[in-house]
C-alpha positions in Angstrom: 191.2 110.3 67.4 193.0 107.5 65.7 192.5 105.9 62.4 189.2 104.2 62.1 190.6 101.5 59.9 193.9 100.8 61.5 195.2 97.3 60.8 194.2 94.7 63.4 197.0 93.4 65.6 198.7 90.4 64.1 197.8 88.0 67.0 194.2 88.9 66.6 194.3 88.2 62.8 196.0 84.9 63.5 193.3 83.9 65.9 190.5 85.2 63.6 191.5 82.7 60.9 192.9 79.8 62.9 189.5 78.1 63.3 188.9 78.3 59.5 192.4 77.0 58.7 191.9 74.1 61.1 188.5 73.3 59.6 189.9 73.4 56.1 192.8 71.1 57.1 190.4 68.6 58.7 188.2 68.7 55.6 191.1 68.2 53.2 192.5 65.3 55.1 189.1 63.7 55.7 188.2 63.6 52.0 191.7 62.6 50.9 191.5 59.7 53.3 188.2 58.6 51.9 185.5 60.4 53.9 182.2 60.1 52.1 179.4 62.7 51.9 177.5 60.6 54.4 180.4 60.9 56.9 180.8 64.5 56.2 177.1 65.2 56.8 177.3 63.5 60.2 180.6 65.1 61.3 179.9 68.6 60.1 176.1 68.8 60.7 175.3 69.8 57.2 172.6 68.5 54.8 173.3 65.5 52.6 173.1 67.8 49.6 175.7 70.2 51.1 178.0 67.4 51.9 177.7 65.9 48.4 178.4 69.2 46.8 181.4 69.8 49.1 182.9 66.4 48.2 182.2 66.9 44.5 183.8 70.4 44.5 186.8 69.1 46.3 187.3 66.3 43.8 186.6 68.6 40.8 189.7 70.6 41.9 191.8 67.4 42.5 190.8 64.8 39.8 194.1 63.0 40.2 193.3 62.2 43.8 190.0 60.5 42.9 191.8 58.6 40.1 194.5 57.4 42.6 191.9 56.5 45.2 189.9 54.5 42.6 193.0 52.7 41.4 194.2 51.9 44.9 190.8 50.5 45.9 190.6 48.4 42.7 194.1 47.1 43.2 193.3 46.3 46.9 190.1 44.5 45.8 192.0 42.4 43.3 194.8 41.5 45.7 193.1 41.6 49.0 195.8 43.9 50.4 197.7 47.2 49.9 201.3 48.1 50.5 203.1 51.0 52.1 205.9 52.9 50.4 208.4 50.3 51.7 206.3 47.3 50.9 204.7 46.7 54.3 201.5 44.8 53.5 198.0 45.4 55.1 195.6 42.6 54.5 192.0 43.8 53.6 189.8 40.7 53.3 186.6 42.8 53.6 187.5 44.8 50.5 186.6 41.8 48.4 183.1 41.5 49.7 180.3 41.6 47.2 178.0 44.6 47.2 178.1 47.5 49.6 178.5 47.0 53.3 180.0 48.9 56.2 182.9 46.5 56.4 183.7 46.9 52.7 183.5 50.7 53.0 185.8 50.6 56.0 188.3 48.3 54.0 188.2 50.7 51.0 189.0 53.7 53.3 191.8 51.7 54.9 193.1 50.9 51.4 193.4 54.6 50.7 194.7 55.5 54.1 197.4 52.8 54.4 199.7 53.9 51.6 199.5 57.5 52.8 199.8 57.1 56.6 202.0 54.0 56.3 204.2 55.7 53.8 204.6 58.6 56.2 205.5 56.1 59.0 208.0 54.4 56.6 209.7 57.7 55.9 209.8 58.7 59.6 211.3 55.3 60.5 214.0 55.7 57.8 214.8 59.2 59.0 215.0 58.0 62.6 217.4 55.1 61.6 219.6 57.6 59.7 219.6 60.0 62.7 220.6 57.1 65.0 223.5 56.3 62.6 224.6 59.9 62.1 228.2 60.2 63.2 228.1 64.0 63.5 225.1 63.8 65.8 226.9 61.2 67.9 230.0 63.5 68.1 227.9 66.4 69.4 226.3 64.0 71.9 222.8 64.0 70.4 220.6 60.9 70.7 217.2 59.9 69.3 214.8 59.6 72.2 211.6 58.6 70.5 209.3 59.0 67.5 205.7 60.3 67.8 203.8 60.2 64.5 205.8 62.3 62.1 208.0 63.8 64.8 211.4 62.6 66.0 212.6 63.7 69.4 216.3 64.1 70.0 218.2 65.1 73.1 221.6 66.7 73.5 223.6 69.8 74.6 221.9 73.1 74.0 225.1 74.6 72.5 224.8 72.2 69.5 221.0 72.6 69.0 221.3 74.5 65.8 223.5 72.0 64.1 221.4 69.1 65.5 218.3 70.7 64.1 220.0 71.2 60.7 221.0 67.5 60.6 217.6 66.4 61.7 215.9 68.4 59.0 218.3 67.0 56.4 217.7 63.4 57.4 213.9 63.9 57.7 213.7 65.4 54.2 216.2 62.9 52.7 215.4 59.6 54.4 216.6 57.4 51.5 220.2 56.5 50.8 221.4 58.1 47.6 221.6 55.4 44.9 225.0 54.6 43.6 225.7 54.7 39.9 226.8 51.5 38.2 230.5 50.9 38.8 230.7 53.5 41.6 232.7 52.4 44.7 230.6 52.3 47.9 233.4 54.1 49.8 233.2 57.2 47.6 
């Protein structure tokens, strides 16, 4: 016969762990966006104790996240709003409510979520605007068709797809104009 312990086919390995990767991704984003142990218990069907332990272990490995979340909620409560990366403001009147309530908890989670999701939307919008202005993409007849979440869809001739992809990646990873140094001519 064959080897008893031959390596498993790669597609099988990929499928074996895809469910776990998906769950880990959901868990990471959920807690990062403010999911509480109570919400985790409901969504994952675990005990309250297991949910609390999971959340605490997650934060123990990422203390800077909890600090940022606490500071963001505090700032939101003081001002009644939070801002995205580019300064778009989300009003959160319920974050200033006294005591604990479902509305206040929702506003606190929105205070955490808005800078992250809103910042990602700001970056995608800037990248899309840069892609629309990109003269090289225009010369090879590529056009921005739409934006869906963090994706920008372009359309153009297949023979230029590699260059269009390269330009798209560049603009999506460098959405901000490069700052000019004092005294530098804008035409340089």
